[in-house]
N, C-alpha and C positions, 0 to 999 in steps of 0.2 A: 506779457506786460513789458518786459525789459527792453524789447525791440522798439515798442512805442515811447518808452521813456528816453531811448537813445535818439529817436526821431525828435521827440520834443526837445530835447536837450540842445540837439543840433540847428533845430530850426529858431530857436530863442538865441542861439549864438549868432546865426545868420541875420537875424532880424537886428541884432544889436550892432553888427558890423555893418549892415546897409544904411541904419540910421546915422552911424557916426560918419560912415562915407559919404552921404548927403549933406552933412554939415561941414565936412572939409571941402566938400565940393563948391558949395559956394566961395570959399576963399580960391578954389581953382579957377573959377569963371572971371573973379575979380583981377586975378593977376595973369590972364591968359595970354594978353599981348606982349607981356615982358618974359614969357617962359616957354613960348612955344618951340617945340622941336622940328626940327626939317631936316628930311634925308636929299640931298641935292646932289645930281650926277654931276662930275666934273668930268668924265669921258667915258667910254664904255666899260673901262675897266677899274675905275675908283669912284667911291663914295664921300662925300664931304657930309659928316653928320653934325649938325651944329644947333645949338640953341641961341638963348640970350647971351648977354655979356656975364650974366652969373655963373656960366658954365666954365668947370675947372681950365679945360682947354678944348681945342678943336679935335675931333676925331675923325680922322682919315682912314677909310677901309679900302682895301685892295680887294681884288677878286680872283678865287680860286673855281674852276669850273671841274667838276666831277660827276660822270655819267649825266652830262646834258645839264645838270643843276649847279646854280651858281651860290659859292659859300663867300661871304663876307669875311675878312679879318684884318686886324690891325698888326701891322709889325714895325715895331719900333726897336732901334739899332742901338747898341753901346758896342763901339770898336773891340772886338776880340772876347767880346762878354760871354757867359754862359748863357744857355737859352732857357726860358721859362715859357711853358704853355700852360694858359690860364683857361679852364674850362668852367663855364656856368651852368646853372642849374634851369629850372622853372619857375615862373613865367619869366625870367629875366633875359640878357643877353650880354654883349661884350662891355657893355657901358656900366656893368656892376663893378667892374676893377677900375673905372675912369680915375678915381682917387689915388690907385695903388702903382699905376703903371709910371708917372712921373718919379716917385720915389725909386723903384726899381732901375728906372734908365739912370739915374742920378749914380746909383750903386753899381753901374758897370754890367748890367744885363741886357741881353735882347729877349724882347717880351713879345709872345705870339698870342693875341687874344681873338679867336674867332666868335663869330654868330652863328651857331649849331643851325644845321638845317632846319628850316621852319620858325627860327627866331630872328628877333632884330631885322635886318636889312638883307639876310639871306633868303633865297628862293623857299618856296614852299611846295607841298604836294598834296593832292587830292586822295593819295594812296595812304593808308595807314600804314602798310609796311615798310615805307621809306623812313618811319620814325623809331623803328625798332633798335635797340640798343646797339646791335651789332652793326647796323647800317651806319649808324653815327660815329661809331667807333673807326669804321672805314675811312669814313670822310677826314678823320683827325689824323688818321695813319697817314693817307694820301696827301693830306696838305702838308707834313712834315716832309715827307719824300718829295714833294715839289719843291719845297723851299731847301732841299738837299742838307737837312738836319740831321746828324747822325747820332747826336747824345743831346739830349734834354731834361729837364725837370718839369713834373706835372703839377699843378695845385688845381684841385678841383672842388665845387661846393654844390650842393642840394643833389638835384637829378643827375647832375655829370658825374657822378660816383658809376650810374648805371652804365655810361658810355665808357669810363676810364677802366672799369673793370676788364674789358674786351681788349682795350688797348695793353693793357698788362700783360693779358694772356697772349696777345699776337706778338707783341714785340718788347718783351722785357728787357733785352740786352742794349735798348737804345734809351731806357729810362735811366737817368743818374740820381733822381731825388724825388720822393713824393711828399706832397705839402696839401694836407686835409683839412678842409673847413666846413664845419656843419652840413655833413654830407649824409644822405640816404644809404646806408651801409646795411642796416638790419631793420627790416620791416615792421617788428614787433613794437619797437619804439619810436614810431612816426605816426604822430596823430593826424586822422584824416576825418572825414567825415563818411559814416558807414556806407550810403546809399551811394558812392562813387568807385565802389570797388568793381562793378562790372557796367558792361552796357546795358543800358534800360533807358525807357523814355525820360527819366528824372534826370540823369547825368547828360542826356544828349540835349535836352529843353535848356539846363544850366549853362551848358558850353555855348549854345547859341545866343541865350540871352546876355551872357557875361560878353558876347563878342560884338554887340552893340556898342557904339562909342560910347555913349552915356554911362551905361553899366561897366564898361570896358575902365572907365576913368574912376569910377565910383570904387571898384574892385580893387584897383591898382591902388586907391589911395587908402584902401582899408587894409589890405596885405601888408602893404609896406609899412603904413602905421604899426601894425600888429607886429611886423618883423624887426622893427628896429627898437634900439634901447631907449630911445629920446624921440618921441613924438615930433619935436621940432625938426627933426632932421628928415622928415616927410614933405619936402617942400613941394611946390609945382614943378618946379624945374627937373627935380630929381624923379617926380612920378612920370613925367614926360618921356624919359628913358626906359620904361617899361611896358609903355601902353602898346605899342606894335604887334607884339606877338597875342594881344589879348582880343582884337579886333577880328571878327570872322571873316575870311574863312582860315585865317592863321590861328586861330583860337582852337582848329583841330589838333594842334601840336600839344595843346593842354589836355584837349578831350582825350587823346590815346595815352597821355601819362596817366590819367586820372582812373583812367578804365582798364589797364592791364597790369595791375599789381598782382593777380594770381600768375600771370607768365614771368613776371619779374623774380616772384617768389620762389618758383619752381626750379629757376636755375640758379639761385645765389647758393645754396649749401655746397654744389658740386663746384663750383668756381672759386669759393672761399678756399674749399681744401687744396685747389690747384695754387692758390695764391701764397698759401703757408709756406710752399718751396722757395719763394722768392726772397731775396737779401739786397732790400734796397735802402738805403736811408730815407728815413721818414720823420714828420714831424705832424702832431695836430694841434691845431687852432680852433678853439671852439668859444662861440657866445654862450654864457652860462646863462643868459635870459631869454633862451632860444624855447619859445613854446610849440613848437612845431617839431622839433626832434629833440628827443630827451638825450642830453649829451652824458649824464652820469651812467647811463646803461649802455650808450654808444661807444663810449671811451675804451673800457677794459677789454672787450672782444677785439676792436680795432689794433689797439697795442699789443695783442698776443699775435694775431695774424701777421703784422708788419714789424714784430719784434721793436716796438717804439721804447726807446729808453725814457725814464721818468722826466730827466730834464727838458724832453722832446714834445712833453704834453703841456699845452699852454689853455688852461680854462679863464677866460676873460671875463671879468664880473661885469663891465661896463658895456657888454655888446650882446646882442640878440642873435636871431638868424641871420640878417643881412649885416654881418659883423664887418663887411667891407666899407660899409656906408658909417659905422659907429666908431671904428679904432681904425683907420686906414694907415696911420703912421706907425702904429704897434705892429700891423701885419709886416709891414716893409722890414721893420726892425727885426722882427722876430726870422722872417725868410732870408735876409741878408747874413744874420748870425749863422744861421743854420746851413746856408749853401758856404759860407766861407769856414766851416769847421775842418 
């Protein structure tokens, strides 16, 4: 009976989100002409990703090729500034940081913001093995080597933690600072639908269904509306930033994520023990209204592993899961103060 109750609970939640998304979708349709986001090739190595004049600034992505697959990334310079690598999660992409990058550049930082493989404007693969955490970490390490950056800070969010774990294990000597933002570090405190734990017809159907353009838009609206503290933040322009990874076959990246938790979990304990030996300055910034990741439970073990001082733990009451949308100025302030200690 407990299993049936769980399924009924998640069905009702999904139905509520769907109906809410349909309501918001009406707003999306009426505003479509003003907010359409378009990726345009400037040349074979550069992408200009732009929307209407509502967007904060134009987003020019460079191209890095690794194992015959292209990864798009933003590289913004501040002369002689410290470098920060900003890693997104799922189902987002580099545009998650679009409100933060200008402030960091003004603070004299060099900012590298990739679209992870399978996300945003980067290439994708039919092979699920290309999306495992080890391969995503390889690409991040190779990108920083390609850019000849020997020392850098890493800020990560959500699923990005699964990739960054491997970066820390492979190249800890290159990491100067760690900036943790609402990330999946301990699975017991990650709220997820129970049927998505393994590969099965239900998860496959949902992945394909969400990969249609209409359902992708509805899901993006619902997820982003649930993931921000203020529903008014979920504007049509913002939603367009997140649509691309949701359309089939790119939604395979999301399908891989929701069906491989057993694999992630089996590797976590061993990697956490290895990371305990690291001594890298770390700060934690979390949105207190996050309904996806339970911050109150995640923070103590995170603080223990990375030896985080109490003054470097920031629990923000006016932010939810996508805190980069809710409090961008506050995040820039925290990062800047932390990096200049």
